[in-house]
C-alpha angles and dihedrals in degrees: 000000000000126000113242098184094230099163093048092047091049091049091050092050093045091052092051093048091051088054094047094045108134096028118132124268119323090354089088105043111024110080099219094045091044092052092049091048092047094050090048090050091052092053092047091049090054093049094044092054086061093042092052090067091052093046094052092048090052090050093051092048091050091051093047091047092052092049093046093048089057086058091052100255137106123244095241093049090049094052090045091051092049091051092049090047089053095242107152105194126140124234094251092059092043091054091047090052091048090054103037107021111032096166091060090045090052089054090055090049088051091052091050092048094048092052093049095052 
């Protein structure tokens, strides 16, 4: 009599179905579809961890740009002015200042403008 490995196969399937619980249609309860969906999800998760960093940087730049435009300056001129003034502040912190502490942000804009004149 041959060994078919029933209990191990069942455990493997059960584990996959617990992972794919909540997926759409057959992607949650048909083994082959679930496995395909799970592998696709893993590759998207890997890529999206990289993409997240890009997305946040774009968001910060957009926020800074909007705040700087209200002060009558372009984003690229502002960043250039900060670099020439020797202000080493990352875009995340600049966007936080633009949102929560506009007076401090205006001082930075003033510094950037004074260096560029």
